[in-house]
C-alpha positions as CSV (number, residue, x, y, z in Angstrom):
1,M,90.7,115.9,153.6
2,G,92.6,115.1,156.7
3,Q,91.6,116.7,160.0
4,R,94.8,118.7,160.5
5,R,94.7,119.8,156.8
6,A,91.2,121.0,157.3
7,Q,92.2,122.9,160.5
8,V,95.0,124.7,158.6
9,L,92.6,125.6,155.8
10,Q,90.0,127.0,158.3
11,A,92.7,128.9,160.1
12,A,93.8,130.4,156.8
13,I,90.3,131.6,156.0
14,E,89.9,133.1,159.5
15,L,93.2,134.9,159.1
16,L,92.1,136.2,155.7
17,D,88.9,137.6,157.3
18,E,90.9,139.2,160.2
19,A,94.0,140.5,158.5
20,G,93.3,140.5,154.7
21,L,95.0,138.8,151.8
22,D,98.2,140.9,152.0
23,A,98.9,139.9,155.6
24,L,98.1,136.2,155.0
25,T,101.6,134.7,155.2
26,M,102.6,131.1,155.9
27,R,104.7,132.5,158.9
28,L,101.7,134.3,160.4
29,L,99.4,131.3,159.8
30,A,102.0,129.0,161.4
31,A,102.2,131.3,164.5
32,R,98.4,131.2,164.8
33,L,98.5,127.4,164.7
34,G,101.4,127.2,167.1
35,V,103.7,125.4,164.6
36,R,106.7,126.1,162.6
37,P,106.1,127.4,159.0
38,S,107.7,124.3,157.6
39,A,105.0,122.2,159.2
40,L,102.4,123.8,157.0
41,Y,104.1,122.5,153.9
42,R,103.2,119.0,154.8
43,H,99.6,119.9,154.2
44,Y,100.0,122.5,151.4
45,P,103.2,122.3,149.3
46,S,103.2,126.1,148.7
47,K,101.3,129.2,149.6
48,Q,99.7,129.0,146.1
49,A,98.4,125.6,146.9
50,L,96.9,126.9,150.1
51,L,95.3,129.9,148.3
52,D,93.9,127.5,145.7
53,A,92.4,125.3,148.5
54,M,90.9,128.4,150.0
55,V,89.3,129.3,146.7
56,T,87.9,125.8,146.3
57,R,86.5,125.9,149.9
58,L,84.8,129.3,149.4
59,A,83.5,128.4,146.0
60,T,82.0,125.1,147.1
61,P,78.6,125.1,148.9
62,P,78.5,123.5,152.4
63,G,78.1,119.8,152.2
64,G,80.2,119.5,149.0
65,G,79.4,119.5,145.4
66,A,78.5,122.5,143.4
67,P,75.0,121.9,142.0
68,L,73.8,124.3,139.4
69,P,70.3,125.7,139.9
70,D,67.6,124.3,137.6
71,G,66.2,126.6,134.9
72,P,67.1,128.4,131.8
73,W,70.7,129.3,131.1
74,D,70.2,133.0,132.0
75,E,68.7,132.1,135.4
76,R,71.5,129.7,136.1
77,L,74.1,132.2,135.1
78,R,72.5,134.9,137.2
79,A,72.3,132.6,140.3
80,V,75.9,131.6,140.0
81,A,77.0,135.2,139.5
82,T,75.0,136.5,142.5
83,G,76.0,133.5,144.7
84,T,79.7,134.0,143.8
85,R,79.5,137.7,144.7
86,E,77.9,136.9,148.0
87,V,80.7,134.4,148.9
88,M,83.3,137.0,148.0
89,L,81.6,139.7,150.0
90,A,81.4,137.4,153.0
91,H,85.2,137.4,153.3
92,R,87.7,140.2,153.5
93,D,89.5,140.4,150.2
94,G,87.3,137.6,149.0
95,A,87.3,138.8,145.4
96,R,91.0,139.3,145.4
97,L,91.5,135.8,146.8
98,M,89.3,134.3,144.1
99,S,91.4,136.0,141.4
100,T,94.6,134.4,142.7
101,F,93.7,130.8,141.9
102,H,95.9,128.6,139.6
103,D,93.8,125.4,140.2
104,P,90.3,126.3,141.4
105,G,89.4,122.7,142.1
106,A,86.9,120.2,140.7
107,E,83.7,121.8,142.0
108,P,84.2,125.3,140.6
109,V,85.3,123.8,137.3
110,A,82.2,121.7,137.2
111,V,80.0,124.8,137.8
112,F,81.8,126.6,135.0
113,Q,81.4,123.7,132.6
114,G,77.8,123.2,133.6
115,L,77.1,126.9,132.7
116,V,78.9,126.5,129.4
117,T,76.9,123.3,128.6
118,A,73.6,125.1,129.5
119,L,74.3,128.0,127.2
120,A,75.6,125.7,124.4
121,A,72.4,123.7,124.7
122,T,70.5,126.8,123.4
123,G,72.5,126.6,120.2
124,A,75.5,128.8,121.1
125,P,78.9,127.5,119.9
126,A,80.8,125.9,122.8
127,E,83.7,128.4,122.5
128,T,81.3,131.3,122.5
129,A,79.4,129.9,125.4
130,A,82.7,129.6,127.4
131,I,83.6,133.2,126.5
132,A,80.1,134.4,127.7
133,V,80.4,132.5,131.0
134,D,84.0,133.7,131.5
135,T,82.9,137.3,130.8
136,V,80.1,137.2,133.4
137,L,82.4,135.7,136.0
138,A,85.1,138.3,135.2
139,Y,82.5,141.0,135.7
140,V,81.5,139.5,139.1
141,N,85.1,139.4,140.2
142,G,86.0,142.8,138.9
143,Y,82.9,144.5,140.3
144,T,83.4,142.8,143.7
145,I,87.1,143.7,143.9
146,E,86.2,147.3,143.3
147,E,83.4,147.1,145.8
148,Q,85.6,145.6,148.5
149,A,88.3,148.1,147.8
150,R,85.9,151.0,148.1
151,S,84.2,149.7,151.2
152,T,87.2,150.8,153.2
153,S,87.2,154.3,151.6
154,A,84.8,157.1,151.4
155,D,82.2,155.2,149.2
156,A,79.0,156.2,151.0
157,R,76.7,154.3,148.7
158,P,74.5,152.0,150.8
159,Q,74.7,148.2,150.2
160,E,71.3,148.2,148.6
161,R,72.4,150.6,145.9
162,R,75.6,148.6,145.3
163,D,73.5,145.4,145.0
164,Q,71.2,147.1,142.5
165,A,74.1,148.5,140.4
166,F,75.7,145.0,140.4
167,L,72.4,143.4,139.2
168,E,71.9,146.1,136.5
169,G,75.4,145.5,135.1
170,L,74.8,141.7,135.2
171,E,71.6,142.2,133.3
172,L,73.4,144.3,130.6
173,I,75.9,141.5,130.1
174,I,73.2,138.7,130.0
175,T,71.1,140.8,127.6
176,G,74.2,141.3,125.4
177,V,74.8,137.6,125.3
178,R,71.2,136.9,124.5
179,T,71.1,139.5,121.7
180,S,74.5,138.7,120.1
181,L,73.7,135.0,120.0
182,S,70.0,135.5,119.1
183,L,68.9,133.4,122.1
184,S,65.6,133.4,123.8
């Protein structure tokens, strides 16, 4: 990635954290960078392309690549789910941003496919494995969208309780996958 393109991407992430997804506009980003909005389109052909790049950046561990943790399918799925939630929570409207992608990039796709492969290796049909992984990731996104929306309201539950509730819901889904597929 070119240096200027990387600067635009970093400024967009900083603007997301400061102003939120609704306020993230190409015009405001251009003003922050001291350029005309049309200059941004040299680096990202559309706002959607910029949002997709932001998702890829946030979903890719520092140093590049998106290695899956070692271990059984359920440990891998649990690790990706909790790690994804942490990334989303680290950024204002992070979960909403993640739900905007059209092209998530190679790294997040590789993680998804790796999880499907790990689950399919236990004997689950590939289509069913993909549905199971997609269901877990949809849970992560939906839970975190609600969590971030409520963090600005009167939700007085401490973070520890929200973390516990998230993990309990995740375990319900993983147990359901294990039971419905008769996996160990």
